[in-house]
C-alpha positions in Angstrom: -15.7 -12.3 8.6 -17.2 -10.0 11.2 -16.9 -6.8 9.3 -16.5 -5.9 5.6 -14.1 -3.0 5.1 -11.5 -1.6 2.8 -8.6 -3.1 4.8 -9.9 -6.7 4.4 -10.7 -6.2 0.7 -7.2 -4.7 0.1 -5.6 -7.7 1.8 -7.5 -10.2 -0.4 -6.8 -8.3 -3.7 -3.1 -7.9 -2.7 -2.8 -11.6 -1.9 -4.3 -12.5 -5.3 -2.0 -10.1 -7.0 1.1 -11.5 -5.3 0.0 -15.1 -6.2 -0.5 -14.2 -9.8 3.1 -13.0 -10.1 4.2 -16.6 -9.7 1.3 -18.3 -11.6 0.8 -17.0 -15.2 -2.5 -18.7 -15.4 -3.9 -16.2 -12.9 -2.7 -13.1 -14.5 -5.7 -12.1 -16.6 -8.2 -12.8 -13.9 -6.2 -10.9 -11.3 -5.7 -8.0 -13.7 -9.5 -7.7 -14.1 -10.2 -8.1 -10.3 -7.5 -5.5 -9.3 -8.7 -3.0 -11.9 -12.3 -3.3 -10.8 -11.3 -2.9 -7.2 -9.4 0.3 -7.9 -12.3 1.6 -9.9 -14.7 0.9 -7.1 -12.5 2.7 -4.5 -11.7 5.6 -6.9 -15.4 6.3 -7.4 -16.4 6.1 -3.7 -15.6 9.0 -1.5 -16.5 6.9 1.5 -14.1 4.1 0.6 -11.3 6.6 -0.2 -11.8 8.1 3.2 -11.8 4.7 4.9 -8.6 3.8 3.1 -6.9 7.0 4.4 -8.2 6.5 7.9 -7.1 2.9 8.0 -3.7 3.8 6.7 -3.3 6.7 9.1 -4.2 4.6 12.2 -2.3 1.5 11.1 1.0 3.4 10.6 0.7 5.8 13.5 2.8 5.6 16.6 2.2 7.9 19.6 4.1 7.5 22.8 1.7 9.4 25.1 -1.5 7.6 26.0 -3.0 10.9 26.8 -2.8 12.0 23.1 -3.9 8.8 21.4 -7.7 9.2 22.2 -7.8 12.5 20.5 -6.1 11.1 17.4 -8.5 8.2 17.2 -11.5 10.5 17.8 -10.4 12.9 15.0 -10.1 10.0 12.5 -13.5 8.5 13.5 -15.2 11.9 13.4 -14.3 12.3 9.7 -17.3 10.0 9.0 -19.8 12.3 10.6 -21.1 13.5 7.3 -22.2 10.0 6.3 -24.9 7.7 7.7 -24.5 4.1 8.8 -26.7 3.1 5.8 -24.4 4.9 3.4 -21.3 3.2 4.9 -23.1 -0.2 4.6 -24.0 0.5 1.0 -20.3 1.2 0.1 -19.1 -1.8 2.0 -21.5 -4.0 0.0 -19.5 -3.0 -3.1 -16.4 -4.7 -1.5 -18.1 -8.1 -1.0 -17.4 -9.4 -4.5 -13.6 -8.9 -3.9 -13.7 -10.7 -0.6 -16.0 -13.5 -1.4 -15.4 -16.6 0.8 -11.7 -15.8 1.3 -10.3 -16.9 4.6 -7.4 -14.6 5.7 -5.1 -15.3 8.6 -3.6 -11.9 9.2 -3.1 -10.0 12.5 -4.2 -6.8 10.7 -7.8 -8.2 10.5 -8.4 -7.5 14.2 -7.2 -3.9 13.8 -9.4 -3.3 10.7 -12.4 -4.8 12.4 -11.8 -2.6 15.5 -11.6 0.5 13.5 -14.7 -0.4 11.6 -16.5 -1.0 14.9 -15.5 2.4 16.2 -16.8 4.1 12.9 -20.0 2.1 12.8 -20.9 2.6 16.5 -20.2 6.3 16.2 -22.8 6.6 13.5 -25.6 4.9 15.5 -28.2 6.6 17.6 -27.0 7.0 21.2 -29.5 4.4 22.5 -28.3 1.8 20.0 -24.5 2.1 20.7 -22.9 -1.0 22.1 -20.7 0.5 24.8 -18.8 -2.7 25.6 -18.1 -3.5 22.0 -16.9 0.1 21.4 -14.7 0.0 24.5 -13.0 -3.2 23.4 -12.4 -1.9 19.9 -11.0 1.4 21.3 -8.6 -0.4 23.6 -7.3 -2.6 20.7 -6.8 0.5 18.4 -5.1 2.4 21.3 -2.8 -0.5 22.0 -1.8 -0.7 18.3 -1.0 3.0 18.1 1.1 3.0 21.3 3.3 0.2 19.8 6.4 1.3 17.9 6.1 0.7 14.1 8.6 -1.0 11.9 11.2 1.3 10.5 13.5 1.2 7.5 16.0 -1.1 9.4 13.3 -3.8 9.7 14.1 -7.0 7.9 10.6 -8.5 7.9 9.0 -9.1 4.5 5.8 -7.1 4.3 2.6 -9.2 4.7 0.8 -7.2 2.1 1.9 -5.5 -1.0 2.1 -1.7 -0.4 0.0 0.7 -2.4 2.8 1.8 -4.7 3.7 -1.7 -5.8 0.0 -2.4 -6.5 -0.2 0.8 -8.6 2.9 -0.2 -10.5 1.4 -3.7 -11.1 -1.8 -2.3 -12.5 0.0 0.1 -14.8 2.2 -2.7 -16.0 -0.7 -5.0 -16.7 -2.9 -2.4 -18.3 -0.3 -0.5 -20.3 2.9 -2.6 -20.7 2.4 -6.2 -19.8 2.5 -7.6 -23.3 5.8 -5.8 -23.9 7.5 -6.8 -20.6 10.6 -8.9 -21.2 12.0 -11.5 -18.9 14.1 -9.0 -17.0 11.1 -6.8 -16.4 9.2 -9.7 -14.9 12.1 -10.7 -12.7 12.5 -7.2 -11.3 8.7 -7.0 -10.6 8.7 -10.3 -8.8 11.7 -9.1 -6.7 9.8 -6.0 -5.6 6.7 -7.9 -4.6 8.6 -10.1 -2.1 11.6 -7.9 -1.2 12.2 -6.6 2.3 13.8 -3.1 2.8 17.4 -4.4 2.8 16.9 -6.1 -0.5 15.3 -3.0 -2.0 18.2 -0.9 -0.8 20.6 -3.2 -2.5 18.6 -3.0 -5.7 18.5 0.7 -5.5 22.3 1.0 -5.0 22.9 -1.4 -7.8 20.8 0.5 -10.4 22.1 3.8 -9.2 25.7 2.8 -9.6 25.1 1.3 -13.0 23.3 4.4 -14.2 26.1 6.7 -12.9 28.8 4.6 -14.6 26.9 4.5 -17.9 26.2 8.2 -17.9 29.8 9.1 -17.0 31.0 7.0 -19.9 28.6 8.8 -22.3 29.8 12.1 -21.1 33.6 11.5 -20.6 34.4 15.0 -22.1 31.7 16.8 -19.9 30.3 18.4 -23.1 26.7 17.3 -22.6 24.9 19.5 -20.1 21.7 17.3 -20.0 23.7 14.2 -19.1 25.6 16.2 -16.5 22.4 17.4 -14.9 21.0 13.8 -15.0 24.1 12.6 -13.2 23.8 15.3 -10.6 20.2 14.3 -9.9 21.0 10.6 -9.7 23.9 11.2 -7.4 21.7 13.2 -5.1 19.2 10.3 -4.8 19.1 8.5 -1.5 17.3 5.4 -0.5 13.9 6.1 1.0 11.6 3.3 2.1 8.5 5.3 1.3 9.5 5.8 -2.4 11.8 2.8 -2.8 9.6 0.9 -5.3 9.0 3.8 -7.7 12.7 4.9 -7.4 13.9 1.5 -8.3 11.6 1.2 -11.3 12.7 4.7 -12.5 16.4 3.8 -12.2 15.7 0.4 -13.9 13.9 2.1 -16.8 16.7 4.7 -17.2 19.2 1.9 -17.3 17.3 0.2 -20.1 17.1 3.4 -22.0 20.9 4.0 -21.7 22.2 0.5 -22.3 
């Protein structure tokens, strides 16, 4: 691995988390690893910033090549208040989560290019590797000019998104012992589901909740149920909040039925 960074660490932890969903023998170890990972990131302003910058660049699409350099520069300049040594110290905290893992993922090249731009920008001018920086800049620029997947994409995500990881940690830490078979089935579906599958789950739970609440309030005498029905009917499928929306609808369904 050329560079140690938050993107690589997140990929490794996400892969372990996904694997544990299908192998109960890995659950305890994965829970501890994931919890430690989030604690490290939560307590490091540098790693939090790096996570935001990586996410911003990875998901950004700009049509105009004239505007992309300014966007890249603004993101890289956010690290100006830190030194190369401070960045290296924080990256050392990620090494235990990466270990000897070998990851074959096209995102690695992007993450390493972003890390190169950040690290080279923090060096003294006479120590900057211009060729290395230019290659990294071209790779990041090319990534940003490429259209990103939208909600109509049918490709299964290569890594678990942040919201699913958060749900996983909460489930493990707070509710795992009380999760029933249906809870586990839903969670496993969310881990591997593409956007179309999530939309079907969303519609299914929404319709079931609406039907159940309407049955409970057939005479329209309960204002609270009526307001809940109104809110649910107003819900629309949103890729960005799909995981949490599905879990909320699922939990509501369990409470009603």
